[in-house]
C-alpha positions as CSV (number, residue, x, y, z in Angstrom):
1,M,14.1,17.8,-9.2
2,L,17.3,19.9,-8.8
3,E,16.4,22.1,-11.7
4,S,12.9,22.7,-10.3
5,R,14.3,23.6,-6.9
6,F,16.8,26.0,-8.6
7,R,13.8,27.7,-10.3
8,L,11.9,27.9,-7.1
9,A,14.9,29.4,-5.3
10,L,15.4,31.9,-8.1
11,A,11.7,32.8,-7.9
12,G,12.1,33.7,-4.3
13,I,15.1,35.9,-4.9
14,L,13.3,37.7,-7.8
15,I,10.2,38.2,-5.7
16,L,12.2,39.7,-2.8
17,S,14.2,41.9,-5.2
18,A,11.1,43.2,-6.9
19,S,9.4,43.9,-3.6
20,A,12.4,45.9,-2.4
21,C,12.3,48.0,-5.6
22,R,8.6,48.6,-5.7
23,G,7.8,49.1,-2.1
24,S,4.4,48.2,-0.5
25,G,2.4,48.8,-3.6
26,G,4.5,46.4,-5.6
27,Q,4.2,43.9,-2.8
28,A,0.5,44.1,-2.9
29,T,0.5,43.6,-6.7
30,S,2.9,40.6,-6.3
31,D,0.7,39.1,-3.5
32,A,-2.4,39.5,-5.6
33,R,-0.7,37.8,-8.6
34,R,0.5,35.0,-6.4
35,S,-3.0,34.5,-5.0
36,T,-4.6,34.4,-8.4
37,A,-2.0,31.9,-9.7
38,E,-2.4,29.6,-6.7
39,Q,-6.2,29.7,-7.0
40,D,-5.9,28.8,-10.7
41,L,-3.6,26.0,-10.0
42,A,-5.8,24.7,-7.2
43,T,-8.8,24.7,-9.6
44,F,-6.7,22.8,-12.2
45,F,-5.8,20.1,-9.5
46,E,-9.4,19.7,-8.5
47,S,-10.6,19.4,-12.1
48,V,-8.0,16.7,-12.7
49,H,-9.1,14.9,-9.6
50,Q,-12.8,15.0,-10.6
51,A,-11.9,13.7,-14.1
52,E,-10.1,10.8,-12.4
53,L,-13.1,10.1,-10.3
54,D,-15.3,10.2,-13.5
55,R,-13.0,7.5,-15.1
56,S,-12.8,5.3,-12.0
57,P,-16.0,4.0,-10.2
58,I,-13.7,2.0,-7.9
59,M,-11.9,5.1,-6.8
60,R,-15.2,6.8,-6.1
61,T,-16.3,3.9,-3.9
62,S,-13.0,3.8,-2.1
63,L,-13.5,7.5,-1.2
64,G,-17.2,7.1,-0.3
65,V,-18.4,9.0,-3.3
66,K,-21.8,7.6,-4.2
67,R,-22.1,8.5,-7.9
68,D,-22.8,6.0,-10.7
69,E,-21.7,3.3,-8.2
70,G,-23.1,0.4,-10.3
71,L,-20.1,0.5,-12.7
72,W,-16.6,-0.9,-12.8
73,D,-13.4,0.6,-14.2
74,D,-12.4,-0.1,-17.8
75,F,-9.6,-2.7,-17.5
76,S,-8.8,-2.8,-21.2
77,D,-5.5,-1.8,-22.9
78,A,-7.4,0.7,-24.9
79,A,-8.3,2.4,-21.6
80,R,-4.6,2.6,-20.7
81,I,-3.8,4.2,-24.1
82,R,-6.5,6.8,-23.5
83,E,-5.2,7.4,-20.0
84,V,-1.6,8.2,-21.0
85,A,-3.0,10.6,-23.7
86,I,-4.9,12.3,-20.9
87,R,-1.8,12.5,-18.8
88,E,0.2,14.1,-21.6
89,Q,-2.5,16.7,-22.1
90,E,-2.6,17.4,-18.3
91,L,1.2,17.8,-18.3
92,E,1.0,20.3,-21.1
93,R,-1.7,22.2,-19.2
94,L,0.3,22.2,-16.0
95,R,3.4,23.6,-17.6
96,S,1.4,26.5,-18.9
97,F,1.2,27.8,-15.3
98,D,3.8,30.4,-14.1
99,E,5.7,28.4,-11.5
100,L,7.6,31.5,-10.4
101,S,4.3,33.1,-9.3
102,L,3.5,30.4,-6.7
103,G,4.0,30.4,-3.0
104,A,6.0,27.6,-1.2
105,Q,3.2,25.1,-0.7
106,S,1.8,25.5,-4.1
107,A,5.3,25.2,-5.6
108,I,5.6,21.9,-3.9
109,S,2.3,20.8,-5.3
110,Y,3.3,21.9,-8.8
111,E,6.6,20.0,-8.5
112,L,4.9,16.8,-7.2
113,F,2.2,16.8,-9.8
114,E,4.6,17.4,-12.6
115,Q,6.6,14.4,-11.4
116,K,3.4,12.3,-11.1
117,L,2.3,13.1,-14.7
118,S,5.8,12.6,-16.1
119,N,6.1,9.3,-14.3
120,A,2.7,8.2,-15.7
121,V,3.9,9.0,-19.2
122,E,7.2,7.3,-18.7
123,D,5.6,4.2,-17.1
124,F,3.4,3.6,-20.2
125,R,6.3,1.9,-21.8
126,W,6.2,-0.8,-19.1
127,R,2.4,-1.2,-18.9
128,L,2.5,-4.9,-19.9
129,H,5.4,-5.9,-17.6
130,D,3.4,-6.5,-14.4
131,Y,1.1,-9.4,-13.7
132,P,-2.5,-8.2,-13.5
133,V,-3.6,-11.6,-12.0
134,N,-1.4,-13.0,-9.2
135,Q,-1.7,-14.5,-5.7
136,M,-1.5,-11.0,-4.1
137,F,-4.0,-8.9,-6.0
138,G,-5.9,-8.7,-9.3
139,V,-9.3,-7.9,-10.8
140,H,-10.5,-11.4,-9.8
141,T,-10.3,-10.4,-6.1
142,M,-10.5,-6.6,-6.4
143,L,-14.1,-6.8,-7.5
144,P,-15.5,-8.9,-4.7
145,S,-13.3,-7.1,-2.1
146,T,-14.6,-3.8,-3.3
147,L,-18.2,-5.0,-2.9
148,I,-17.7,-6.6,0.5
149,G,-15.3,-4.1,2.0
150,Q,-16.3,-0.8,0.5
151,H,-19.7,-0.8,-1.2
152,T,-22.1,0.3,1.5
153,I,-25.9,-0.1,1.3
154,E,-27.9,2.6,3.0
155,Q,-30.8,2.9,0.6
156,E,-32.4,1.0,-2.3
157,V,-30.3,2.6,-5.0
158,D,-27.1,1.3,-3.3
159,A,-28.5,-2.2,-3.4
160,R,-29.4,-1.8,-7.1
161,N,-25.9,-0.6,-7.8
162,Y,-24.5,-3.6,-6.0
163,I,-26.5,-5.9,-8.2
164,Q,-25.5,-3.9,-11.3
165,R,-21.9,-4.5,-10.3
166,L,-22.5,-8.2,-10.0
167,D,-23.9,-8.1,-13.6
168,G,-20.7,-6.2,-14.6
169,F,-18.4,-9.0,-13.8
170,P,-18.5,-10.6,-17.3
171,L,-17.3,-7.4,-19.1
172,A,-14.6,-6.7,-16.5
173,F,-13.3,-10.3,-16.8
174,D,-13.5,-10.3,-20.5
175,Q,-11.3,-7.2,-20.5
176,L,-8.9,-8.9,-18.1
177,I,-8.7,-12.0,-20.2
178,A,-7.9,-10.0,-23.3
179,D,-5.2,-8.2,-21.3
180,L,-3.6,-11.5,-20.2
181,E,-3.6,-12.7,-23.8
182,L,-1.9,-9.4,-24.9
183,R,0.8,-9.8,-22.4
184,A,1.3,-13.5,-23.3
185,D,1.8,-12.5,-26.9
186,A,4.5,-10.1,-25.7
187,G,6.2,-13.0,-23.8
188,I,5.0,-12.0,-20.3
189,V,3.2,-14.8,-18.4
190,P,3.2,-15.1,-14.6
191,P,5.5,-17.8,-13.1
192,S,4.0,-21.3,-12.8
193,F,3.6,-21.1,-9.0
194,V,1.1,-18.3,-9.4
195,F,-1.6,-20.3,-11.2
196,P,-2.7,-22.9,-8.6
197,R,-3.1,-20.1,-6.0
198,V,-5.1,-17.8,-8.3
199,L,-7.2,-20.7,-9.6
200,G,-7.9,-21.7,-6.0
201,S,-9.1,-18.1,-5.2
202,C,-11.3,-18.0,-8.3
203,R,-13.0,-21.3,-7.4
204,N,-13.5,-20.2,-3.8
205,L,-15.3,-17.1,-5.0
206,I,-17.9,-19.2,-6.8
207,A,-18.3,-21.8,-4.0
208,G,-21.5,-22.1,-1.9
209,A,-25.1,-21.2,-2.6
210,P,-26.5,-20.3,-5.1
211,F,-23.9,-22.2,-7.1
212,E,-24.0,-25.3,-4.9
213,T,-27.1,-26.6,-3.2
214,G,-27.0,-27.6,0.5
215,T,-23.9,-25.5,1.2
216,P,-23.3,-22.3,3.1
217,E,-24.1,-19.1,1.2
218,N,-21.4,-17.7,-1.1
219,E,-19.6,-14.8,0.6
220,L,-20.7,-12.2,-1.9
221,L,-24.3,-13.2,-1.6
222,A,-24.0,-13.4,2.2
223,D,-22.5,-9.9,2.2
224,F,-25.4,-8.5,0.1
225,R,-28.0,-10.2,2.3
226,T,-26.4,-8.9,5.5
227,K,-26.3,-5.4,4.2
228,V,-29.8,-5.4,2.8
229,E,-31.3,-6.9,6.0
230,K,-29.4,-4.3,8.2
231,V,-31.1,-1.4,6.4
232,G,-34.6,-2.7,7.2
233,F,-36.2,-2.6,3.8
234,P,-39.9,-3.6,3.6
235,D,-40.1,-7.5,3.3
236,A,-41.3,-7.5,-0.3
237,L,-38.5,-5.2,-1.4
238,R,-35.9,-7.1,0.6
239,R,-36.9,-10.4,-1.0
240,E,-36.9,-8.9,-4.4
241,L,-33.4,-7.5,-4.0
242,I,-32.0,-10.8,-2.7
243,R,-33.7,-12.7,-5.6
244,E,-32.1,-10.3,-8.1
245,A,-28.7,-10.7,-6.4
246,E,-29.1,-14.5,-6.6
247,R,-29.9,-14.2,-10.3
248,A,-26.9,-12.0,-11.0
249,M,-24.7,-14.4,-9.2
250,V,-25.9,-17.3,-11.3
251,E,-26.1,-15.6,-14.7
252,S,-23.2,-13.2,-14.4
253,V,-20.7,-13.8,-11.6
254,G,-20.5,-17.6,-12.0
255,P,-20.0,-17.7,-15.8
256,A,-17.5,-14.8,-15.6
257,Y,-15.3,-16.7,-13.2
258,E,-15.6,-19.9,-15.2
259,R,-14.4,-18.1,-18.3
260,L,-11.5,-16.7,-16.4
261,I,-10.6,-20.1,-14.9
262,A,-10.5,-21.6,-18.4
263,A,-8.3,-18.8,-19.6
264,L,-5.9,-19.2,-16.7
265,E,-5.7,-22.9,-17.2
266,H,-4.7,-22.3,-20.8
267,L,-2.0,-19.8,-19.7
268,D,-0.8,-22.1,-17.0
269,A,0.5,-24.5,-19.8
270,R,2.7,-21.6,-21.0
271,A,3.9,-20.5,-17.6
272,P,7.7,-20.2,-17.1
273,S,9.4,-22.0,-14.2
274,D,12.1,-19.3,-14.0
275,V,11.3,-16.3,-11.8
276,G,12.5,-12.7,-11.7
277,V,11.8,-9.9,-14.1
278,W,15.2,-10.5,-15.8
279,T,13.3,-13.2,-17.8
280,L,11.1,-10.5,-19.4
281,P,11.9,-8.4,-22.4
282,D,14.3,-5.6,-21.3
283,G,13.9,-7.1,-17.8
284,D,17.1,-5.5,-16.3
285,E,16.1,-2.1,-17.4
286,Y,12.6,-2.7,-16.1
287,Y,13.9,-3.6,-12.6
288,A,16.1,-0.5,-12.5
289,H,12.9,1.5,-13.4
290,R,11.0,-0.2,-10.6
291,L,13.6,0.6,-8.0
292,K,13.6,4.2,-9.1
293,R,9.8,4.4,-8.7
294,V,9.6,2.6,-5.4
295,T,12.5,4.4,-3.7
296,T,12.1,7.8,-5.4
297,G,15.9,7.7,-5.7
298,D,18.7,6.4,-7.9
299,W,19.4,3.0,-6.2
300,A,21.3,0.5,-8.4
301,P,20.4,-3.2,-7.8
302,A,23.9,-3.9,-6.6
303,E,23.6,-1.0,-4.0
304,V,20.4,-2.4,-2.8
305,H,21.9,-5.8,-2.4
306,A,24.9,-4.6,-0.5
307,L,22.8,-2.5,1.9
308,G,20.7,-5.5,2.6
309,L,23.6,-7.7,3.5
310,S,25.0,-4.9,5.7
311,E,21.7,-4.4,7.5
312,V,21.2,-8.2,8.0
313,A,24.6,-8.5,9.6
314,R,24.0,-5.5,12.0
315,I,20.6,-6.8,13.1
316,H,22.0,-10.3,13.6
317,D,24.5,-8.8,16.0
318,E,21.8,-7.0,18.0
319,M,19.8,-10.3,18.1
320,R,22.7,-12.2,19.5
321,A,23.1,-9.7,22.3
322,L,19.4,-10.0,23.2
323,M,19.5,-13.8,22.8
324,R,22.3,-14.0,25.3
325,S,20.5,-11.8,27.7
326,L,17.6,-14.3,27.6
327,G,20.1,-17.0,28.7
328,F,20.2,-18.9,25.4
329,E,23.6,-20.5,24.8
330,G,23.3,-21.8,21.2
331,T,23.7,-20.2,17.8
332,L,21.3,-17.6,16.4
333,Q,20.0,-20.2,13.9
334,Q,19.3,-22.6,16.8
335,F,17.4,-19.8,18.5
336,F,15.4,-19.2,15.4
337,A,14.6,-22.9,15.2
338,Q,13.4,-22.7,18.8
339,L,11.1,-19.7,18.1
340,R,9.5,-21.6,15.2
341,T,8.4,-24.4,17.5
342,D,7.9,-22.9,21.0
343,E,4.2,-23.2,21.8
344,R,4.3,-20.1,24.0
345,F,4.3,-18.0,20.8
346,Y,1.6,-19.7,18.8
347,L,-2.1,-19.7,19.4
348,T,-4.3,-22.6,18.4
349,N,-5.4,-22.9,14.8
350,D,-9.1,-22.6,15.5
351,E,-11.7,-19.9,16.2
352,K,-10.6,-19.6,19.8
353,G,-7.0,-19.0,18.8
354,R,-7.9,-16.5,16.1
355,Q,-10.1,-14.5,18.5
356,A,-7.3,-14.5,21.1
357,Y,-4.9,-13.1,18.4
358,L,-7.3,-10.4,17.5
359,T,-7.8,-9.5,21.2
360,L,-4.1,-9.3,21.8
361,A,-3.7,-7.0,18.8
362,R,-6.4,-4.7,20.1
363,D,-4.7,-4.7,23.5
364,Y,-1.5,-3.5,21.9
365,L,-3.5,-0.9,19.9
366,D,-5.1,0.4,23.1
367,G,-1.8,0.6,24.8
368,M,-0.3,2.7,22.0
369,R,-3.5,4.9,21.7
370,V,-3.1,6.4,25.2
371,R,0.5,7.4,24.5
372,M,-0.1,8.9,21.1
373,P,-0.3,12.6,22.3
374,D,3.2,12.2,23.7
375,F,4.6,11.6,20.2
376,F,2.2,13.5,17.9
377,R,0.8,16.9,17.7
378,T,-1.9,16.0,15.2
379,L,-4.0,12.9,15.7
380,P,-6.3,11.3,13.2
381,K,-10.1,11.7,13.4
382,A,-10.7,8.4,11.5
383,P,-11.3,5.3,13.7
384,I,-9.3,2.1,13.3
385,E,-10.5,-1.5,13.6
386,V,-8.7,-4.9,13.7
387,R,-10.1,-7.7,11.6
388,A,-9.2,-11.1,10.3
389,V,-8.7,-11.4,6.5
390,E,-12.0,-12.8,5.0
391,P,-12.1,-16.5,4.2
392,Y,-12.5,-15.9,0.4
393,R,-9.0,-14.4,0.1
394,E,-7.1,-15.5,3.2
395,A,-5.4,-18.5,1.5
396,A,-3.5,-16.2,-0.9
397,A,-3.4,-12.9,0.9
398,G,-0.4,-11.5,2.7
399,K,0.4,-11.8,6.4
400,A,-1.1,-8.4,7.4
401,F,-2.1,-5.2,5.6
402,Y,-4.0,-1.9,6.1
403,S,-7.0,-0.7,4.3
404,A,-7.8,3.0,4.5
405,G,-11.2,4.3,5.6
406,T,-13.2,7.0,4.0
407,P,-12.4,10.7,4.7
408,D,-15.9,11.2,6.3
409,G,-15.2,8.4,8.9
410,K,-18.2,6.3,7.8
411,R,-15.9,3.5,6.9
412,P,-13.1,3.0,9.4
413,G,-9.5,2.1,8.6
414,V,-8.9,-1.6,9.0
415,F,-5.8,-3.5,10.1
416,Y,-6.2,-7.0,8.6
417,A,-4.4,-9.9,10.1
418,N,-4.3,-13.1,8.0
419,L,-5.2,-15.9,10.4
420,F,-5.6,-18.7,7.8
421,D,-2.7,-20.6,9.4
422,M,-1.9,-19.6,13.0
423,A,1.4,-21.4,12.7
424,Q,2.5,-18.5,10.5
425,M,1.5,-15.8,13.0
426,P,3.8,-15.9,16.1
427,T,2.6,-13.6,18.8
428,Y,6.1,-12.3,19.7
429,Q,6.0,-10.3,16.4
430,L,2.5,-9.0,16.9
431,E,3.4,-5.8,18.9
432,A,5.6,-4.5,16.1
433,L,3.0,-5.6,13.5
434,V,0.3,-3.5,15.2
435,Y,2.5,-0.4,15.3
436,H,3.3,-0.8,11.6
437,E,-0.2,-1.4,10.2
438,A,-2.3,0.6,12.6
439,I,-1.0,3.3,15.0
440,P,1.4,5.0,14.8
441,G,2.0,3.5,11.4
442,H,-0.2,3.3,8.3
443,H,-3.5,4.3,9.9
444,L,-2.1,7.5,11.4
445,Q,-0.1,8.5,8.3
446,N,-2.9,7.8,5.9
447,S,-5.7,9.3,8.0
448,I,-3.7,12.5,8.7
449,A,-2.9,12.8,5.0
450,R,-6.6,12.4,4.0
451,E,-7.6,15.0,6.6
452,L,-5.3,17.7,5.2
453,T,-8.0,19.6,3.4
454,D,-5.8,22.5,2.5
455,L,-3.8,20.3,0.2
456,P,-4.8,19.2,-3.3
457,R,-6.5,15.8,-3.3
458,F,-3.7,14.1,-5.3
459,R,-1.4,14.8,-2.3
460,R,-4.0,13.6,0.3
461,F,-4.9,10.4,-1.5
462,G,-1.7,9.6,-3.4
463,G,1.4,8.1,-2.0
464,Y,5.1,7.0,-2.3
465,T,5.9,3.4,-1.3
466,V,9.3,4.5,0.3
467,Y,7.5,7.1,2.3
468,G,4.5,5.0,3.5
469,E,6.4,1.8,4.2
470,G,9.4,3.6,5.5
471,W,7.1,5.4,8.0
472,G,5.5,2.1,9.0
473,L,8.9,0.4,9.7
474,Y,10.1,3.6,11.5
475,C,7.0,3.3,13.7
476,E,7.9,-0.2,14.7
477,S,11.3,1.1,15.9
478,F,10.9,4.4,17.7
479,P,8.4,3.2,20.4
480,R,11.2,1.1,21.9
481,Q,12.9,4.4,23.0
482,E,9.7,5.4,24.6
483,G,9.1,2.4,26.9
484,F,7.4,0.0,24.7
485,Y,8.5,-3.7,24.0
486,R,8.8,-4.4,27.7
487,D,8.7,-8.1,27.0
488,P,12.1,-9.1,25.7
489,Y,10.6,-11.6,23.2
490,S,8.4,-8.8,21.8
491,D,11.6,-6.8,21.5
492,F,13.2,-9.7,19.6
493,G,10.0,-9.7,17.5
494,R,10.7,-6.1,16.6
495,L,14.2,-7.0,15.6
496,A,12.8,-10.0,13.7
497,M,10.5,-7.7,11.8
498,E,13.3,-5.3,11.0
499,L,15.5,-8.2,9.9
500,W,12.7,-9.4,7.6
501,R,12.6,-6.1,5.8
502,A,16.5,-6.0,5.5
503,C,16.4,-9.5,4.0
504,R,13.9,-8.2,1.5
505,L,16.7,-6.0,0.0
506,V,18.8,-9.0,-0.4
507,V,16.3,-11.4,-1.9
508,D,14.4,-8.9,-4.1
509,S,17.6,-7.8,-5.8
510,G,18.8,-11.4,-5.7
511,I,15.7,-12.6,-7.6
512,H,15.3,-9.8,-10.1
513,S,18.9,-8.8,-10.7
514,E,21.3,-11.6,-9.5
515,R,19.0,-14.3,-11.1
516,W,18.4,-16.3,-7.9
517,T,16.0,-19.1,-8.1
518,R,12.8,-19.2,-6.0
519,E,14.3,-22.0,-3.9
520,A,17.5,-20.1,-3.3
521,A,15.6,-17.1,-2.1
522,I,13.4,-19.1,0.2
523,A,16.6,-20.9,1.6
524,Y,18.1,-17.5,2.4
525,L,15.1,-16.4,4.4
526,L,15.0,-19.7,6.3
527,E,18.7,-19.4,7.2
528,N,18.7,-15.8,8.2
529,T,15.3,-15.2,9.9
530,P,13.2,-16.9,12.6
531,N,10.1,-16.9,10.3
532,P,8.3,-20.2,9.6
533,E,8.8,-21.9,6.3
534,G,5.3,-21.1,5.1
535,D,6.0,-17.4,5.8
536,C,9.2,-17.5,3.8
537,V,7.6,-19.3,0.8
538,K,4.7,-16.8,0.7
539,A,7.0,-13.8,1.0
540,I,9.3,-14.9,-1.8
541,E,6.4,-15.5,-4.1
542,R,5.1,-12.0,-3.2
543,Y,8.5,-10.4,-4.1
544,I,8.6,-12.3,-7.4
545,V,5.3,-10.8,-8.6
546,M,5.9,-7.3,-7.1
547,P,9.4,-6.4,-8.1
548,G,11.1,-3.7,-6.1
549,Q,8.2,-3.0,-3.8
550,A,9.9,-4.9,-0.9
551,T,12.9,-2.7,-1.0
552,A,11.0,0.4,0.1
553,Y,10.6,-0.5,3.8
554,T,14.2,-0.5,5.0
555,I,15.3,2.2,2.6
556,G,12.5,4.5,3.7
557,K,13.1,3.8,7.4
558,L,16.8,4.5,7.2
559,E,16.1,7.8,5.4
560,I,13.6,9.0,8.1
561,E,16.0,8.0,10.8
562,R,18.9,9.8,9.0
563,L,16.7,12.9,8.8
564,R,15.9,12.7,12.5
565,R,19.6,12.3,13.5
566,E,20.6,15.3,11.4
567,A,17.8,17.4,12.8
568,E,18.8,16.4,16.4
569,A,22.3,17.4,15.6
570,R,21.4,20.8,14.3
571,M,18.8,21.6,17.0
572,G,20.3,20.1,20.1
573,S,18.0,20.7,23.0
574,R,15.5,22.5,20.8
575,F,14.6,19.2,19.0
576,D,11.0,18.1,19.7
577,L,9.9,14.7,18.7
578,R,6.3,15.8,18.3
579,E,7.3,18.6,16.0
580,F,9.6,16.3,14.0
581,H,6.7,13.9,13.4
582,E,4.5,16.9,12.5
583,V,7.0,17.9,9.7
584,I,7.1,14.3,8.4
585,L,3.3,14.0,8.3
586,A,1.9,17.5,7.8
587,N,2.6,17.7,4.0
588,G,1.2,14.4,3.1
589,P,3.3,11.7,1.4
590,L,6.5,13.0,-0.2
591,P,9.4,11.6,-2.1
592,I,12.5,11.4,0.0
593,D,14.3,14.4,-1.5
594,V,11.3,16.7,-1.0
595,L,10.8,15.3,2.6
596,E,14.5,16.1,3.3
597,E,13.9,19.7,2.2
598,Q,11.0,20.1,4.6
599,V,13.0,18.7,7.5
600,L,16.0,20.9,6.7
601,A,13.9,24.0,6.5
602,W,12.3,23.2,9.9
603,S,15.5,22.2,11.7
604,A,17.6,25.0,10.3
605,A,15.2,27.7,11.3
606,P,16.4,29.9,14.2
C-alpha cells in the first residue's frame, strides 16, 4: 500500500498548491469536483454491495434483508468462477475513478476496496485448498444454523420461505458433493480425524421426529414449529405450515443428508493421516499466502514460530510470579495439573451446571457494562445475549464464539458458550472469555462498525481477522489495568487465555510449516498450558483445518498495544484512553498498516 499512500500524499500537495494559486474560486471548484467524485464512488460501492446481496441469499438473511429469502447461495465451482470474473470487472471499474480527487475518508475506502478486490482475484488460485466440510464449519451446518439462528418468521411468507429453504437442501448438498469430488481429484481431502466428527453432525441433524417415531422432534422442525406458533397464525394455517415443513424434512432434508453421508463415507477411505497444508499441492506457498491474508502483513512462518516461543516464555514467567503469590510451591506444570482437576473451577455436567455457567457469564457481562462509558466514547446500540451452543452442533463446535446481530437490532448479537462438556469450561477463564466475545470485545467492535452509516457497507460488514481477533484479545487484557480480575484465579485465567493464543503461533506454524504431527502439537499444548486434554485436542484439530487463522490473535493484540504505547509516548498527559479506542473503532475494521496511519495522525496532531 506504500505506492497508494504516496499517491494520496501527492494528491494532498497538489490540491493545496492548486488552491493557493487559484484562490477561493479555485477552491470552490476543487471542492465541488471532490464532492462529485466521492458521491460517484459511494454510488459504486453501494451498487457492488447490492449486487453481492443479489448473489447471496444467506448474506441477505444475516443482515435482516427479507428479499427472496427462500433461496440458498450457489455453492458450485461454476459460481466461484463467475464470482472472480465479477471481481475483475469491479476492479477495472474502481480504477477508472480519479483517486486524486477524493477526500481522506473516501481515499481510505478506495484503497481498502482495491485491496479487497485484488485479494479476491489472487485468492482464486487457492479456491480448492480449504476444506468446505470440516468439524468447525461447512454447508452441512451452515444451512440449519442459518434457519435456526437467523431466519425469522413474522408473517406467512417467512414461513413459506423457510419451507422452500428446507426443500433447497438437496441442490445445495449436491453442489457441495461435487465440490468435494473436485477437490479430491486435485489431491485435497480433509485429514482422517475430520470425518467421524462431520458424519456425527450430519446424523444428528436428521435425528428425531419426523425421521424417527417416538423420539423428540428434530431441531429444525422444532425451531419451525416454535417460530410459527409464536406468530399466532390461525389454527388451520398453522397446521398446514407445520405439515408442509414435515413433508420437506422427509422428502428433501433427510435424503440430502443421506447422500452427503454416503459421499463423506466414500471420501473417508481416501483421507490422509498426515496433517498440515504442507501435504497439499504447493502447500508451503499456500501457507505463506494464508499468513499474509490473516495478519495483513508479511510474516514468514519462521517469524511466527519464533514470536510464539518468545511470548510463551514471557507469559510463563508472569504465571510463575502469580502462582507463587497464591502460595503454590511446585512447578508451573504441577499448577496446571491442579487447575485441571480442582473442583472449585468446574461446574457440574448437567443442566444445573450449564445454567450456573451462563448466569456467571451474564454477571461478568453486567459488571463490564456499567464501566463501559469510562473506556469508550461510542457505545453500541445493539443488544447482546449469552446462550449455550445448540445441541445439534455443540459436539463439534468451538469453545466459544460470537454471532453478530442485525443492524436494526431485531436480532441481537450472541455470545455462544459451548457447554457440551463442562469439564472443558473452567470458570477461572470465563471472565476473560466474556470480555473477548461480548463486551468490550467482538460485540462492541462489530456493532459499532455496523452502525457507522457514513461508511460504505463493505467497511461496516467486512473485516480483517488480525484486527477483529487482535481487538478481542486486547480487550481481555486492558481491563486488568482498570480494576477488573480482582480474583487472582481469574487473573491467572486471563494469562491462561493469553498463553493459549501465544501457543497458537507455535503450533499453527509447527503443523503447517515445521511438519509437526497432530499428536506432537497436542502434546505441546498439554505441556505448556493448563487447558484440559479435550480442549487441546479440539484446538489442534481446529488449527489443522483453518491454517493461519489462529495466528491473528496474538499478532493483532501486540500491534494494538504497540500503537497504544507509541501514542502514549507522543502525547504524554494528553493521551485519553477513550479517544484512543475511538480511533481504533471509528473507521471500522482496518488492516494493521492503515490502522497505524490513523493512530499516528491522531496522536501526532497538536
